[in-house]
C-alpha positions in Angstrom: 51.8 112.6 237.4 49.7 113.7 234.5 46.0 113.2 234.9 45.7 111.6 231.5 48.0 108.8 230.2 48.3 108.1 226.5 46.3 104.9 225.9 48.7 103.7 223.2 51.3 103.2 225.9 49.3 100.9 228.1 50.9 97.6 228.9 48.6 94.8 228.0 50.3 91.4 228.4 48.3 88.3 227.7 50.8 85.6 226.9 54.4 84.7 227.6 55.2 85.6 224.0 53.9 89.1 224.5 56.0 89.5 227.7 59.1 88.8 225.6 58.1 91.4 223.0 57.6 94.0 225.8 61.1 93.6 227.1 62.2 96.7 225.0 59.1 98.8 225.5 60.4 101.0 228.2 57.6 103.5 228.0 55.1 100.8 229.0 57.2 99.8 232.0 57.6 103.5 232.9 53.8 103.9 233.0 53.5 101.0 235.4 56.2 102.4 237.7 54.7 105.9 237.6 51.4 104.4 238.7 53.2 103.1 241.8 55.1 106.3 242.4 52.6 107.4 245.1 52.4 106.0 248.7 48.6 105.7 248.5 48.7 103.7 245.3 51.4 101.4 246.6 49.2 100.7 249.6 46.2 100.1 247.5 48.2 97.7 245.2 49.4 95.8 248.3 45.8 95.6 249.6 44.6 94.2 246.3 47.3 91.4 246.6 44.8 89.8 249.1 42.2 89.6 246.4 39.4 91.7 244.7 38.2 94.6 246.8 35.2 97.0 246.6 36.1 100.7 246.4 34.2 101.1 249.7 36.6 98.7 251.5 39.6 100.4 250.0 38.3 103.8 251.1 37.9 102.6 254.7 41.7 102.3 255.0 42.4 105.9 254.0 41.6 109.4 255.2 40.8 110.6 251.7 37.6 111.5 249.9 35.8 109.2 247.4 36.8 111.5 244.5 40.5 111.2 245.6 40.2 107.4 245.7 38.7 107.5 242.2 41.6 109.5 240.9 44.1 107.0 242.3 42.1 104.0 241.0 41.9 105.7 237.5 45.7 105.9 237.4 46.1 102.3 238.6 43.5 100.9 236.1 44.7 103.0 233.1 48.3 101.9 233.7 47.1 98.3 233.4 48.2 97.2 236.9 44.7 97.0 238.2 41.5 95.7 236.6 38.0 97.1 237.5 34.5 95.8 237.1 31.1 97.1 238.0 29.0 95.0 240.4 25.7 96.8 240.6 26.4 100.2 242.1 29.9 99.1 243.3 33.2 99.2 241.6 35.5 96.2 242.4 39.2 96.1 241.8 41.8 93.4 241.4 45.4 93.1 240.3 46.0 92.4 236.6 48.1 89.3 237.0 49.4 89.3 233.4 50.8 92.8 233.8 52.2 92.0 237.3 54.0 89.0 235.8 55.4 91.3 233.0 56.9 93.8 235.3 58.2 91.1 237.6 60.0 89.5 234.7 61.4 92.9 233.7 62.9 93.4 237.2 64.0 89.7 237.4 65.9 90.1 234.1 67.7 93.2 235.5 68.5 91.3 238.7 70.0 88.4 236.7 72.2 90.9 234.7 73.4 92.6 237.8 74.1 89.3 239.5 76.1 88.1 236.5 78.2 91.3 236.6 79.5 90.4 240.1 80.7 86.9 239.0 
């Protein structure tokens, strides 16, 4: 995966209306999927489903260096799947619920179409 993702392609969903507009923006969905195309990032994303986590807590679960974790978190945050905030000297991360809903709807729509084919 490229180290830099074009910011104009980020998926930023705020409302239900914007989710509907994004249905045809395949490049944005591809960025979200590419961000999860790594086992470490998938595990981090799963860990964040339990709630906001400090980078230090995420790092405890892996045998990687802090710079490697930063690289993975940059990909997740730049994709729009994960939000970050600074709390003193710590970085805290959480799932961006709006973008999660957007990609869930994308897959649900595909699922409905596939299901309708078998009728």
